[in-house]
C-alpha positions, -999 to +999 in steps of 0.1 A: +526+509-445+523+543-448+510+558-480+513+532-502+489+505-481+464+499-512+488+481-532+527+480-522+532+460-550+522+477-577+545+507-561+572+486-561+566+476-596+566+513-606+596+521-590+618+495-601+606+501-638+617+536-634+652+522-622+656+498-648+646+525-673+674+549-658+701+527-660+694+509-693+692+544-710+721+553-697+743+524-696+731+502-727+716+530-749+689+513-768+675+529-795+642+525-782+628+508-745+648+485-728+681+465-740+669+426-741+690+421-705+674+452-689+636+440-703+644+401-690+658+418-653+621+438-653+598+408-659+618+388-637+616+414-610+577+419-619+573+377-617+592+379-582+569+408-569+537+389-579+550+361-558+562+376-527+545+360-497+550+393-478+523+408-505+511+447-490+533+441-456+562+436-476+594+454-461+618+470-487+640+445-501+672+453-488+657+447-452+637+414-464+646+379-446+638+361-477+661+363-506+638+356-537+661+366-566+683+338-582+717+351-576+730+364-608+699+384-611+703+398-575+735+410-582+722+430-617+694+443-596+718+457-571+741+470-599+707+490-614+698+502-580+733+514-570+730+533-603+697+546-601+689+557-568+709+585-567+695+599-599+663+594-589+663+613-562+667+641-588+643+628-614+617+610-593+621+627-558+586+614-546+596+577-550+623+582-532+607+602-507+579+576-503+599+545-505+626+562-477+591+570-455+583+531-458+617+522-446+618+542-417+584+529-408+590+497-414+618+498-388+599+517-362+570+497-363+594+463-357+606+480-328+579+482-311+563+446-317+569+421-296+604+407-298+613+371-315+620+362-351+592+373-375+582+346-396+565+349-434+526+344-437+518+313-447+507+304-483+490+277-497 
């Protein structure tokens, strides 16, 4: 981990909250907060992050070997990310830059580890 070593999960929650907020505001135009569908998606993503077996050693979701979202929710979060990521570069550049650095360092560190399949940590 690089900058977010203390709590990767909280960083991910903050990022997904911003992304869902951008998406909902422009696509669904709720009067206040999030529409029910986006609020449900955000709650679901936070629960999945809380249950992540990797916790603070978590890779970016696109690079993760475990797909923990249900197919319908996975498609919804993909739509949110496709819409929000380019806009976050303008509105929240620090989050995008940190996310890119984390992804690069995860890729770099994995190349320098011993070859072989990496398995998730044991969870009791």
